[in-house]
C-alpha positions in Angstrom: 75.1 -24.6 80.1 78.3 -26.4 79.6 77.9 -26.5 75.8 77.3 -22.8 75.7 80.2 -22.1 78.1 82.6 -24.3 76.0 81.4 -22.4 73.0 82.3 -19.1 74.7 85.7 -20.5 75.7 86.6 -21.1 72.1 84.7 -18.4 70.3 85.3 -15.4 72.6 87.7 -15.9 75.5 88.3 -18.1 78.5 87.1 -15.4 81.0 83.8 -15.0 79.1 83.1 -18.7 79.5 83.9 -18.7 83.2 81.8 -15.6 83.8 78.9 -17.2 81.8 79.2 -20.4 83.8 79.2 -18.4 87.1 76.0 -16.6 86.1 74.3 -19.7 84.8 74.7 -22.3 87.5 73.1 -20.5 90.5 69.7 -20.1 88.7 69.6 -23.9 88.1 70.2 -24.5 91.8 67.6 -21.9 92.8 65.0 -23.1 90.4 65.3 -26.8 91.5 65.3 -25.6 95.2 62.1 -23.6 94.5 60.4 -26.6 93.0 61.6 -28.9 95.8 60.6 -26.6 98.6 57.2 -25.8 97.1 56.6 -29.5 96.7 54.9 -29.0 93.4 54.5 -32.4 91.8 57.2 -32.6 89.1 58.6 -35.1 86.7 62.1 -35.5 85.3 61.0 -33.6 82.2 60.9 -30.5 84.4 64.7 -30.6 84.5 64.7 -30.5 80.7 62.7 -27.2 81.0 65.2 -25.9 83.5 68.1 -26.9 81.2 66.3 -25.2 78.3 65.8 -22.1 80.3 69.5 -21.9 81.2 70.5 -22.5 77.7 68.3 -19.8 76.3 69.3 -17.5 79.2 73.0 -18.0 78.5 72.4 -17.2 74.8 71.1 -13.7 76.0 74.8 -13.0 76.8 76.0 -13.1 73.3 75.3 -9.4 72.4 77.3 -8.5 75.5 80.3 -10.7 74.4 80.1 -9.5 70.9 80.1 -5.9 72.0 83.2 -6.4 74.2 85.0 -8.2 71.4 84.1 -5.4 68.9 85.2 -2.6 71.2 88.4 -4.5 71.9 89.0 -4.8 68.1 88.2 -1.2 67.5 90.5 0.1 70.2 93.2 2.4 68.8 95.8 0.9 71.2 96.5 -2.7 71.9 94.5 -3.8 74.9 96.9 -5.3 77.4 96.1 -3.8 80.8 93.3 -4.6 83.2 92.2 -1.0 83.2 91.7 -1.0 79.5 89.7 -4.2 79.7 87.6 -2.8 82.5 86.8 0.4 80.6 85.8 -1.7 77.5 83.7 -4.1 79.6 81.8 -1.2 81.3 81.2 0.5 78.0 80.0 -2.7 76.3 77.7 -3.3 79.3 76.3 0.1 78.9 75.8 -0.3 75.1 74.5 -3.9 74.9 72.5 -4.4 78.1 69.3 -3.1 76.6 69.5 -5.8 73.9 70.0 -8.5 76.5 66.9 -7.2 78.4 64.8 -7.1 75.3 65.8 -10.6 74.4 64.9 -11.8 77.9 61.5 -10.1 77.8 60.7 -11.5 74.3 61.7 -15.0 75.3 59.7 -14.8 78.5 56.6 -13.7 76.5 57.1 -16.6 74.1 57.4 -19.1 77.0 54.2 -17.7 78.7 52.3 -17.9 75.4 53.5 -21.5 74.9 52.5 -22.3 78.4 49.0 -21.0 77.8 48.5 -23.5 75.0 50.3 -26.4 76.7 48.6 -29.3 78.5 48.2 -28.8 82.3 50.8 -31.5 83.0 53.5 -29.5 81.3 52.9 -26.2 83.1 55.7 -27.0 85.6 58.1 -27.5 82.7 57.3 -24.0 81.4 57.4 -22.6 84.9 60.9 -24.0 85.5 62.0 -22.7 82.2 60.6 -19.2 82.8 62.0 -19.0 86.4 65.5 -20.1 85.2 65.5 -17.7 82.2 64.5 -14.8 84.4 67.1 -15.6 87.0 69.9 -15.9 84.3 68.7 -12.6 82.9 68.9 -10.9 86.3 72.4 -12.3 87.0 73.5 -11.3 83.5 72.3 -7.7 84.1 73.7 -7.3 87.6 76.5 -9.9 88.1 78.1 -10.8 84.8 80.3 -7.7 84.3 81.6 -7.7 87.9 82.4 -11.5 87.7 84.0 -11.0 84.3 86.1 -8.1 85.6 87.2 -10.1 88.7 88.3 -13.0 86.4 90.2 -10.6 84.2 91.9 -9.0 87.2 93.0 -12.4 88.4 94.4 -13.3 85.0 96.2 -9.9 84.8 97.8 -10.6 88.2 98.9 -14.0 87.1 100.4 -12.7 83.9 102.3 -10.0 85.8 103.8 -12.6 88.1 104.8 -14.8 85.1 106.4 -11.9 83.3 108.3 -10.9 86.5 109.6 -14.5 86.9 110.7 -14.6 83.2 112.6 -11.3 83.7 114.3 -12.7 86.8 115.3 -15.9 84.9 116.8 -13.8 82.1 118.9 -11.7 84.5 
């Protein structure tokens, strides 16, 4: 999760990485809680399955990031205001979300098929991976864009305050 988020920080933008991290950490906690509450016998390797599920789930977000970046680049005016970023994010969400869902479904099918041929002792690993992937997919579909826009709004407010302070100092 951290590796993918750091990648998003540098490849795309700081707010993408934070939004990705915000949608990737809750599924880890929920999956570990489900395994702990159900008292299913697990081994430390199950955490590797959860980590793999989060990593694969976070990779589902790349089409969304790429679409936002492409729409920002193709914009006829320079994107500087929060309202412009919000419009682009909502449009990108509308355009790319079906790809994210298709990737999630395809990955889930692959994990289920792999679990069918795995030894019985590894079923909890695949279960943890599948649960985590599906939770990341759900949070990406329903929570990623609002979190991203909230972060963008906060950064826009901070930049307005900084520019106002610079103007005051110049006067």
